[in-house]
C-alpha angles and dihedrals in degrees: 000000000000116000118239117222116207115216119201115231113252114243114218111216116218117250125249094259090053091050091050092053091047091052093048088051089055092044106052095172092059093042095051092043093050091046094052092044091049091051090051090051092050091048091051096046094048090048094049091051099043109030131077100249092201087073089069090074131071124284093020100115140009109296131236096019117155120230111294141147090277094046108023092185096032127233132274136232091273096054100258123146099236093208090059091040090053092051093049092040093052090049092050092045089051091051091053092046097048096040095047093039093047095047092044091050093048091051089047091051093051095046095040095051093042093049097046101038101042098031120173120091091344090060092046093052096047096044091043091052091050092048091051096047100038097074092051112099104252095206091055092055091045092051092049092050095043093047091053092058124093107257090223091059097048113111134162089265090051088054090049089052092050091049095047095052091086099019097095101068097078096051090043094057095041095048092042091057092049093048091049089056095042099049092061094058124109099250090058091051090050090051091052092050090050090060099255114156125236095260091048090052092047097048101032104033112021106029097054089055091050098050093104090053091047091049091049090048090051093052090048091051092049089052091050092046094051090048092048093049089050091053093049093046094048088053089055094250098118130089099297099211098045117092096234111163090243090049091053090053091046091050091048090050093049090052094045091239096178094049091049093050097252092127095154093062100071096022098065099051089043090054091047091052091049090053093047096047092039093052092048091048092050091048090050091050091048093049090054087075091054093047097042114061091193093069097032114118122215126239 
């Protein structure tokens, strides 16, 4: 009698791209935020490649023109094509956000790891400094610093520097608390017993496990930097000639655009800022599930 061999059916595991789409379907906040942010990036890139960027500056086109086929977003009092100004302004706002957010997050990582892992007087100095500076209104300090600068020397990188001066405290405290919890776990004790040095433990054992927290902290810092640059620009403390979104709103306010019937001038940059800040907020909310195992849902 011939023997019958039973073969188990092979299970095909889904690819990484499929898993990413499945996760985005389960995490609508992250999916919607990434979609809006991607559309904004595409809009900016296409505009930078196809438009005459000189039209983003004063006296380039006929002023005070409502939206039309020639000027889809209209023009402002100073003779700027608002479509081009929006493209350049979104690009400049993104530079400020990513530079200030990135630098603030890096400083927070360095101080947070140093404070939590080595402890002692280093921890007391760093946490004490954060506790002293945290209650101080950040916007007030930024306004004082920005107003003391010569307006001719203010650039988008100067604004990023002003924003980042107090942008490191939040990531420092968040990462410090996570490292304090992580360094007491068993795998860190095993690494110490195996003879691994402190920097090896930090970079090879602890940091890979904290990447979701670091990514969430970075998104949060970019959001805070964009919001801070908006506040400074609306107060007239940004680079006056650059078409930052906040500068466009400040210029429209100074010329009483709504009262003069130029409704498109302040409305369009305000809508763009809502989309930028909203997408970053949704991404940050969605990444909280990745960073926090307590709310993470299984496949």
